[in-house]
C-alpha positions in Angstrom: -222.2 -66.3 -141.6 -222.2 -67.3 -138.3 -221.1 -64.5 -135.8 -217.4 -65.3 -134.1 -218.0 -66.7 -130.1 -216.2 -65.4 -127.1 -214.3 -66.8 -125.0 -212.2 -65.4 -122.3 -210.9 -62.0 -124.6 -210.5 -64.7 -127.8 -212.5 -64.3 -130.4 -213.4 -67.5 -132.0 -214.0 -68.5 -135.6 -215.1 -71.4 -136.7 -215.1 -70.7 -140.9 -212.2 -69.3 -140.8 -209.3 -69.9 -141.2 -210.6 -71.3 -144.6 -208.0 -74.7 -144.6 -206.7 -74.3 -141.0 -207.4 -78.5 -139.0 -209.1 -78.6 -136.5 -206.9 -80.2 -133.2 -208.4 -83.3 -134.6 -209.2 -84.7 -137.2 -213.4 -84.6 -139.1 -213.7 -88.1 -139.3 -212.3 -88.6 -135.6 -215.3 -89.6 -133.0 -215.2 -86.6 -130.9 -216.1 -84.9 -133.5 -219.4 -87.1 -134.8 -219.8 -87.3 -130.5 -219.4 -83.7 -129.7 -221.9 -82.4 -131.9 -224.7 -83.2 -129.7 -225.9 -81.7 -127.1 -227.6 -84.6 -125.4 -224.0 -86.2 -124.8 -222.6 -82.8 -124.0 -225.1 -82.2 -121.4 -225.6 -85.5 -119.7 -222.3 -86.7 -120.2 -220.8 -82.9 -118.9 -223.3 -82.9 -115.5 -221.4 -87.4 -114.8 -218.0 -85.6 -115.0 -218.8 -82.7 -113.0 -219.7 -85.3 -110.7 -216.9 -87.1 -110.7 -214.6 -84.7 -110.4 -216.6 -83.2 -107.4 -216.1 -87.0 -105.6 -212.5 -86.2 -104.8 -212.0 -83.0 -102.4 -209.2 -81.5 -103.7 -210.8 -80.5 -106.9 -214.3 -80.4 -105.2 -213.1 -77.0 -103.5 -210.5 -75.8 -105.8 -213.8 -75.7 -108.2 -216.5 -74.2 -105.2 -213.8 -72.4 -103.7 -212.4 -70.0 -106.8 -215.0 -70.4 -110.2 -218.6 -68.8 -110.4 -220.0 -72.5 -110.8 -222.1 -71.9 -107.3 -223.4 -68.3 -107.9 -223.6 -68.6 -111.7 -223.9 -72.9 -113.2 -225.6 -73.1 -116.1 -222.7 -69.2 -117.3 -220.0 -71.5 -116.1 -220.7 -75.0 -117.6 -221.7 -72.2 -120.7 -218.4 -71.6 -120.6 -216.6 -75.3 -120.2 -218.8 -76.3 -123.2 -218.0 -73.8 -125.1 -213.8 -74.4 -124.2 -214.4 -78.0 -125.4 -216.1 -77.3 -128.5 -213.3 -74.2 -129.2 -210.2 -77.8 -128.4 -213.0 -80.1 -131.0 -213.6 -78.2 -133.9 -212.0 -74.5 -133.7 -208.3 -73.4 -136.4 -205.7 -75.6 -134.0 -204.1 -71.7 -133.6 -206.9 -70.5 -131.8 -207.7 -73.6 -130.1 -204.3 -73.6 -128.4 -204.5 -69.8 -127.7 -207.6 -70.1 -125.5 -206.4 -73.8 -123.6 -203.1 -71.6 -122.6 -206.0 -69.2 -121.6 -207.2 -71.7 -119.3 -203.8 -73.1 -118.0 -203.1 -69.4 -117.4 -206.1 -69.2 -115.8 -205.6 -72.7 -113.6 -202.0 -72.0 -112.5 -203.5 -69.3 -110.0 -205.8 -71.8 -108.6 -204.3 -73.1 -105.4 -205.8 -73.8 -101.2 -206.7 -75.7 -99.2 -210.0 -78.1 -98.6 -211.5 -78.3 -95.6 -210.4 -81.4 -94.2 -207.0 -79.3 -94.3 -205.0 -80.9 -97.7 -203.6 -78.4 -99.8 -204.1 -77.9 -103.8 -202.8 -76.6 -107.0 -205.3 -76.6 -110.1 -202.7 -77.9 -112.3 -201.9 -80.3 -109.9 -200.8 -83.3 -112.9 -203.0 -86.2 -111.0 -205.7 -83.5 -110.8 -206.0 -82.5 -114.2 -205.9 -86.2 -115.2 -208.2 -86.8 -113.2 -210.5 -83.5 -114.8 -210.0 -84.1 -117.8 -210.1 -88.0 -117.8 -213.8 -87.8 -116.7 -214.8 -86.0 -119.2 -214.2 -88.0 -121.7 -215.6 -90.5 -120.1 -219.1 -88.9 -119.1 -219.0 -88.0 -123.1 -218.8 -91.0 -125.0 -220.4 -92.8 -122.3 -224.0 -90.3 -122.7 -223.6 -90.6 -126.4 -223.6 -94.7 -125.9 -226.3 -94.5 -123.9 -228.8 -91.9 -125.2 -227.4 -91.0 -128.7 -226.4 -94.1 -130.1 -224.4 -97.6 -129.3 -221.4 -97.3 -129.6 -218.8 -100.6 -130.3 -215.7 -101.0 -128.2 -213.4 -99.9 -130.8 -215.9 -97.1 -131.6 -215.3 -95.7 -126.8 -211.8 -96.4 -127.8 -211.2 -93.8 -130.0 -212.1 -91.7 -128.1 -210.1 -92.4 -125.3 -207.5 -92.2 -127.6 -208.2 -89.2 -129.8 -208.4 -87.2 -126.3 -205.0 -87.8 -125.2 -203.0 -84.5 -127.7 -205.7 -82.1 -125.9 -205.6 -83.3 -122.7 -202.0 -83.2 -122.8 -202.0 -79.7 -124.4 -204.1 -78.4 -120.9 -201.3 -79.9 -118.6 -202.3 -83.4 -118.1 -200.1 -85.6 -118.0 -202.1 -89.6 -118.5 -204.6 -90.0 -120.1 -207.2 -93.2 -120.5 -206.8 -95.2 -123.8 -210.0 -97.4 -123.3 -213.0 -98.0 -120.9 -210.8 -100.4 -118.5 -208.0 -97.7 -118.7 -210.3 -95.6 -117.6 -211.8 -98.0 -114.7 -208.6 -98.6 -113.6 -208.1 -94.9 -112.9 -210.8 -94.6 -111.1 -210.5 -97.6 -108.9 -206.9 -95.9 -107.0 -209.1 -93.1 -106.9 -211.6 -94.8 -105.2 -210.3 -94.3 -101.1 -210.5 -90.5 -101.7 -214.4 -90.8 -102.7 -216.5 -88.5 -100.4 -220.0 -87.8 -100.4 -221.1 -84.1 -100.0 -223.1 -81.1 -99.3 -221.7 -80.2 -102.7 -222.5 -82.4 -104.6 -226.1 -82.5 -103.3 -226.5 -79.3 -103.6 -224.7 -79.3 -107.4 -227.3 -81.8 -108.2 -230.8 -80.1 -107.2 -229.3 -76.7 -109.2 -228.9 -78.5 -112.3 -232.9 -79.7 -111.3 -234.5 -76.9 -110.4 -234.4 -75.1 -113.4 -233.2 -71.7 -111.4 -230.2 -72.2 -113.9 -232.0 -71.9 -117.0 -235.3 -71.3 -116.6 -236.7 -70.7 -120.4 -236.1 -74.3 -120.8 -239.0 -76.9 -119.0 -238.7 -78.0 -115.7 -238.7 -82.1 -115.8 -235.9 -81.3 -119.1 -233.7 -80.7 -116.2 -234.6 -83.1 -112.9 -234.0 -86.0 -116.3 -230.7 -84.2 -117.3 -229.5 -84.1 -114.0 -231.4 -88.1 -112.7 -229.4 -89.3 -116.4 -226.2 -87.5 -115.6 -226.4 -90.1 -111.6 -227.4 -93.1 -114.5 -224.3 -93.0 -116.1 -221.9 -93.4 -112.6 -220.2 -96.6 -111.8 -222.5 -98.3 -109.5 -219.7 -98.0 -107.1 -219.0 -94.1 -106.8 -222.8 -93.4 -106.9 -223.1 -95.6 -103.9 -219.9 -93.5 -102.0 -221.6 -90.7 -102.6 -224.8 -92.0 -101.3 -227.2 -91.1 -104.6 -230.2 -92.9 -103.3 -233.4 -93.7 -105.2 -234.3 -90.3 -105.0 -231.8 -90.0 -108.7 -233.0 -92.6 -110.7 -234.2 -91.5 -114.0 -237.8 -92.8 -114.8 -238.5 -95.2 -117.9 -240.3 -91.6 -119.5 -237.4 -89.5 -119.3 -235.2 -91.3 -120.0 -237.4 -92.1 -123.9 -237.1 -88.7 -123.6 -233.7 -88.0 -123.9 -232.9 -91.2 -126.3 -235.4 -89.4 -128.9 -234.3 -85.3 -128.0 -230.0 -87.2 -128.6 -231.6 -88.9 -132.1 -233.7 -86.0 -132.9 -230.2 -83.9 -132.9 -228.2 -86.1 -134.5 -230.2 -85.6 -137.7 -230.6 -81.0 -137.2 -227.4 -79.3 -139.1 -227.2 -76.1 -138.2 -225.5 -73.7 -140.5 -224.0 -71.3 -137.0 -222.9 -73.8 -134.6 -219.2 -74.7 -134.8 -220.1 -78.3 -136.2 -221.2 -76.7 -139.2 -219.2 -74.7 -139.4 -215.8 -76.1 -139.1 -217.3 -78.6 -141.7 -217.3 -75.3 -144.0 -213.7 -74.1 -143.4 -213.0 -77.7 -144.3 -213.9 -77.4 -147.5 -216.9 -80.1 -146.6 -220.1 -79.9 -146.9 -222.0 -77.7 -143.2 -224.1 -81.0 -143.2 -221.1 -83.7 -143.6 -221.5 -84.8 -140.2 -225.4 -85.1 -140.3 -224.9 -87.1 -143.3 -224.4 -90.7 -142.9 -221.0 -92.8 -142.9 -220.4 -94.2 -146.1 -221.0 -90.2 -147.3 -218.7 -89.2 -145.3 -216.3 -91.2 -146.4 -216.5 -90.6 -149.6 -216.5 -86.9 -148.5 -213.4 -87.6 -146.5 -211.4 -89.0 -149.4 -213.1 -86.5 -152.0 -211.3 -84.4 -149.3 -207.8 -85.7 -148.4 -207.3 -86.0 -152.5 -207.8 -82.4 -153.0 -211.3 -82.0 -154.1 -213.4 -79.3 -152.6 -216.9 -81.1 -151.6 -219.6 -79.0 -153.4 -223.1 -78.3 -151.9 -221.8 -76.6 -149.3 
């Protein structure tokens, strides 16, 4: 039996209450993508780079969080919130999202350039939410399994209900819509030492010394490789950040391997059990997943848990 995890004081039990739905359907692209740790790790760093390109977001995160002193802990907490939003019982997910929103309500300030900001500014929330969607689905497509354009669009469309709970007012429904949002914001993007410091921290291995340093460097370079080329040029991330062939192959091997390993205590497996599906539901073939979902929707309890 997996122990409930804790986030912002809330105990999150992904396996209970039995039958309580998540905010997103188990047949969603989000359930498929979020189960993969390589996609989440690479995509999460890409999202931060895109957020830090915007001066107000960069100042808000750097000045009002533990990112610079505890980047791994901050990243893990952000990842936990994301997993709760996808796999947690809907009631628990709403409580956590409301807690995050209340915490963000206290965040405001001024950038070194004299611009004021508020964390709950819808324009900033829209961009933060969009970067996460872009980062995760692009990382999965590049380092786990290629996705069709329809699958990518489904992922973008599914994100809207959750991002709106966080306060976002606009959620891109496709990669093309994300790129249009990016294009509108690009004049505000700028290089900054904080971006370099963030990448150095990720690549150094200091945040997680038990993990081999080459994997950290590969993760940082993989994240940079997912940036749209004009953004990478604007951020002045040169060839020293190029992903090596061996690094890319290692990440793809890890990503594909993770697609086959169902860890019963993990949020994806516990959430599957909660809904009456086998714990390895997400790790089975497409046809088998569709059959299990059809049985579940017809009121048949899946066996083999």
